[in-house]
PyMOL CGO cylinders between C-alpha atoms (Angstrom):
from pymol import cmd
from pymol.cgo import CYLINDER

trace = [
    CYLINDER, 247.94, 85.42, 103.92, 248.89, 84.08, 100.49, 0.3, 1, 1, 1, 1, 1, 1,
    CYLINDER, 248.89, 84.08, 100.49, 247.26, 86.13, 97.73, 0.3, 1, 1, 1, 1, 1, 1,
    CYLINDER, 247.26, 86.13, 97.73, 245.34, 83.11, 96.36, 0.3, 1, 1, 1, 1, 1, 1,
    CYLINDER, 245.34, 83.11, 96.36, 243.72, 82.27, 99.71, 0.3, 1, 1, 1, 1, 1, 1,
    CYLINDER, 243.72, 82.27, 99.71, 240.29, 83.35, 100.90, 0.3, 1, 1, 1, 1, 1, 1,
    CYLINDER, 240.29, 83.35, 100.90, 240.18, 81.10, 104.00, 0.3, 1, 1, 1, 1, 1, 1,
    CYLINDER, 240.18, 81.10, 104.00, 242.37, 78.37, 105.43, 0.3, 1, 1, 1, 1, 1, 1,
    CYLINDER, 242.37, 78.37, 105.43, 242.26, 75.87, 108.26, 0.3, 1, 1, 1, 1, 1, 1,
    CYLINDER, 242.26, 75.87, 108.26, 245.16, 73.72, 109.38, 0.3, 1, 1, 1, 1, 1, 1,
    CYLINDER, 245.16, 73.72, 109.38, 244.86, 70.40, 111.21, 0.3, 1, 1, 1, 1, 1, 1,
    CYLINDER, 244.86, 70.40, 111.21, 247.18, 67.62, 112.28, 0.3, 1, 1, 1, 1, 1, 1,
    CYLINDER, 247.18, 67.62, 112.28, 246.56, 64.19, 110.79, 0.3, 1, 1, 1, 1, 1, 1,
    CYLINDER, 246.56, 64.19, 110.79, 248.09, 60.87, 111.82, 0.3, 1, 1, 1, 1, 1, 1,
    CYLINDER, 248.09, 60.87, 111.82, 250.86, 59.56, 109.59, 0.3, 1, 1, 1, 1, 1, 1,
    CYLINDER, 250.86, 59.56, 109.59, 252.59, 56.19, 110.08, 0.3, 1, 1, 1, 1, 1, 1,
    CYLINDER, 252.59, 56.19, 110.08, 256.00, 57.55, 109.02, 0.3, 1, 1, 1, 1, 1, 1,
    CYLINDER, 256.00, 57.55, 109.02, 256.08, 61.04, 110.54, 0.3, 1, 1, 1, 1, 1, 1,
    CYLINDER, 256.08, 61.04, 110.54, 253.61, 60.80, 113.42, 0.3, 1, 1, 1, 1, 1, 1,
    CYLINDER, 253.61, 60.80, 113.42, 251.54, 63.90, 112.71, 0.3, 1, 1, 1, 1, 1, 1,
    CYLINDER, 251.54, 63.90, 112.71, 251.34, 65.70, 109.37, 0.3, 1, 1, 1, 1, 1, 1,
    CYLINDER, 251.34, 65.70, 109.37, 250.33, 69.33, 108.97, 0.3, 1, 1, 1, 1, 1, 1,
    CYLINDER, 250.33, 69.33, 108.97, 247.44, 69.44, 106.49, 0.3, 1, 1, 1, 1, 1, 1,
    CYLINDER, 247.44, 69.44, 106.49, 245.89, 72.66, 105.17, 0.3, 1, 1, 1, 1, 1, 1,
    CYLINDER, 245.89, 72.66, 105.17, 242.35, 72.99, 103.84, 0.3, 1, 1, 1, 1, 1, 1,
    CYLINDER, 242.35, 72.99, 103.84, 242.23, 76.03, 101.59, 0.3, 1, 1, 1, 1, 1, 1,
    CYLINDER, 242.23, 76.03, 101.59, 239.34, 78.00, 100.11, 0.3, 1, 1, 1, 1, 1, 1,
    CYLINDER, 239.34, 78.00, 100.11, 240.72, 79.86, 97.12, 0.3, 1, 1, 1, 1, 1, 1,
    CYLINDER, 240.72, 79.86, 97.12, 239.81, 83.37, 96.03, 0.3, 1, 1, 1, 1, 1, 1,
    CYLINDER, 239.81, 83.37, 96.03, 237.41, 83.69, 93.13, 0.3, 1, 1, 1, 1, 1, 1,
    CYLINDER, 237.41, 83.69, 93.13, 239.07, 82.99, 89.79, 0.3, 1, 1, 1, 1, 1, 1,
    CYLINDER, 239.07, 82.99, 89.79, 242.03, 81.07, 91.25, 0.3, 1, 1, 1, 1, 1, 1,
    CYLINDER, 242.03, 81.07, 91.25, 242.53, 77.45, 90.21, 0.3, 1, 1, 1, 1, 1, 1,
    CYLINDER, 242.53, 77.45, 90.21, 244.16, 74.98, 92.58, 0.3, 1, 1, 1, 1, 1, 1,
    CYLINDER, 244.16, 74.98, 92.58, 246.86, 72.87, 90.96, 0.3, 1, 1, 1, 1, 1, 1,
    CYLINDER, 246.86, 72.87, 90.96, 250.23, 71.32, 91.83, 0.3, 1, 1, 1, 1, 1, 1,
    CYLINDER, 250.23, 71.32, 91.83, 252.09, 74.53, 90.95, 0.3, 1, 1, 1, 1, 1, 1,
    CYLINDER, 252.09, 74.53, 90.95, 249.92, 76.47, 93.42, 0.3, 1, 1, 1, 1, 1, 1,
    CYLINDER, 249.92, 76.47, 93.42, 250.47, 73.82, 96.10, 0.3, 1, 1, 1, 1, 1, 1,
    CYLINDER, 250.47, 73.82, 96.10, 254.25, 74.17, 95.69, 0.3, 1, 1, 1, 1, 1, 1,
    CYLINDER, 254.25, 74.17, 95.69, 254.01, 77.98, 95.69, 0.3, 1, 1, 1, 1, 1, 1,
    CYLINDER, 254.01, 77.98, 95.69, 251.95, 77.94, 98.90, 0.3, 1, 1, 1, 1, 1, 1,
    CYLINDER, 251.95, 77.94, 98.90, 254.32, 75.50, 100.60, 0.3, 1, 1, 1, 1, 1, 1,
    CYLINDER, 254.32, 75.50, 100.60, 257.31, 77.67, 99.66, 0.3, 1, 1, 1, 1, 1, 1,
    CYLINDER, 257.31, 77.67, 99.66, 255.46, 80.78, 100.87, 0.3, 1, 1, 1, 1, 1, 1,
    CYLINDER, 255.46, 80.78, 100.87, 254.80, 79.16, 104.27, 0.3, 1, 1, 1, 1, 1, 1,
    CYLINDER, 254.80, 79.16, 104.27, 258.43, 77.98, 104.56, 0.3, 1, 1, 1, 1, 1, 1,
    CYLINDER, 258.43, 77.98, 104.56, 259.57, 81.58, 104.06, 0.3, 1, 1, 1, 1, 1, 1,
    CYLINDER, 259.57, 81.58, 104.06, 257.19, 82.89, 106.76, 0.3, 1, 1, 1, 1, 1, 1,
    CYLINDER, 257.19, 82.89, 106.76, 257.67, 80.30, 109.54, 0.3, 1, 1, 1, 1, 1, 1,
    CYLINDER, 257.67, 80.30, 109.54, 260.07, 77.49, 110.43, 0.3, 1, 1, 1, 1, 1, 1,
    CYLINDER, 260.07, 77.49, 110.43, 260.43, 75.31, 107.31, 0.3, 1, 1, 1, 1, 1, 1,
    CYLINDER, 260.43, 75.31, 107.31, 259.56, 72.07, 109.14, 0.3, 1, 1, 1, 1, 1, 1,
    CYLINDER, 259.56, 72.07, 109.14, 256.10, 73.48, 109.97, 0.3, 1, 1, 1, 1, 1, 1,
    CYLINDER, 256.10, 73.48, 109.97, 254.88, 73.79, 106.37, 0.3, 1, 1, 1, 1, 1, 1,
    CYLINDER, 254.88, 73.79, 106.37, 251.76, 71.81, 105.36, 0.3, 1, 1, 1, 1, 1, 1,
    CYLINDER, 251.76, 71.81, 105.36, 252.80, 68.53, 103.76, 0.3, 1, 1, 1, 1, 1, 1,
    CYLINDER, 252.80, 68.53, 103.76, 249.39, 68.30, 102.12, 0.3, 1, 1, 1, 1, 1, 1,
    CYLINDER, 249.39, 68.30, 102.12, 247.11, 71.06, 100.85, 0.3, 1, 1, 1, 1, 1, 1,
    CYLINDER, 247.11, 71.06, 100.85, 243.51, 70.24, 100.01, 0.3, 1, 1, 1, 1, 1, 1,
    CYLINDER, 243.51, 70.24, 100.01, 241.47, 72.77, 98.05, 0.3, 1, 1, 1, 1, 1, 1,
    CYLINDER, 241.47, 72.77, 98.05, 237.86, 72.93, 99.25, 0.3, 1, 1, 1, 1, 1, 1,
    CYLINDER, 237.86, 72.93, 99.25, 234.79, 74.98, 98.32, 0.3, 1, 1, 1, 1, 1, 1,
    CYLINDER, 234.79, 74.98, 98.32, 234.12, 75.96, 101.94, 0.3, 1, 1, 1, 1, 1, 1,
    CYLINDER, 234.12, 75.96, 101.94, 235.21, 75.22, 105.49, 0.3, 1, 1, 1, 1, 1, 1,
    CYLINDER, 235.21, 75.22, 105.49, 232.78, 73.48, 107.86, 0.3, 1, 1, 1, 1, 1, 1,
    CYLINDER, 232.78, 73.48, 107.86, 231.46, 75.90, 110.47, 0.3, 1, 1, 1, 1, 1, 1,
    CYLINDER, 231.46, 75.90, 110.47, 228.83, 76.02, 113.17, 0.3, 1, 1, 1, 1, 1, 1,
    CYLINDER, 228.83, 76.02, 113.17, 225.80, 78.28, 112.81, 0.3, 1, 1, 1, 1, 1, 1,
    CYLINDER, 225.80, 78.28, 112.81, 227.73, 80.92, 114.77, 0.3, 1, 1, 1, 1, 1, 1,
    CYLINDER, 227.73, 80.92, 114.77, 230.68, 80.72, 112.38, 0.3, 1, 1, 1, 1, 1, 1,
    CYLINDER, 230.68, 80.72, 112.38, 233.12, 78.71, 114.49, 0.3, 1, 1, 1, 1, 1, 1,
    CYLINDER, 233.12, 78.71, 114.49, 235.37, 76.37, 112.51, 0.3, 1, 1, 1, 1, 1, 1,
    CYLINDER, 235.37, 76.37, 112.51, 234.67, 72.65, 112.97, 0.3, 1, 1, 1, 1, 1, 1,
    CYLINDER, 234.67, 72.65, 112.97, 238.17, 71.17, 112.70, 0.3, 1, 1, 1, 1, 1, 1,
    CYLINDER, 238.17, 71.17, 112.70, 236.95, 67.69, 113.66, 0.3, 1, 1, 1, 1, 1, 1,
    CYLINDER, 236.95, 67.69, 113.66, 234.95, 67.57, 110.41, 0.3, 1, 1, 1, 1, 1, 1,
    CYLINDER, 234.95, 67.57, 110.41, 238.09, 68.37, 108.41, 0.3, 1, 1, 1, 1, 1, 1,
    CYLINDER, 238.09, 68.37, 108.41, 239.97, 65.55, 110.12, 0.3, 1, 1, 1, 1, 1, 1,
    CYLINDER, 239.97, 65.55, 110.12, 237.12, 63.16, 109.27, 0.3, 1, 1, 1, 1, 1, 1,
    CYLINDER, 237.12, 63.16, 109.27, 237.16, 64.07, 105.56, 0.3, 1, 1, 1, 1, 1, 1,
    CYLINDER, 237.16, 64.07, 105.56, 240.99, 63.89, 105.29, 0.3, 1, 1, 1, 1, 1, 1,
]
cmd.load_cgo(trace, "trace")
């Protein structure tokens, strides 16, 4: 996990040009500020860890990830807020 990240969820979102885009929703660690430089750093970090074409084209910084009362991630809610 990237050092700035507390939690992350990745979803696919429709894109007219590419079909499906990889979009990451990131909860940052305390004291970390999300900006364009951090987005680029995270994208480069992912490209170094997995196949470069799989990196998230968009990174959205969020306060928290939507979960059920039992703690399961609700990806459909992320897709709806995209």
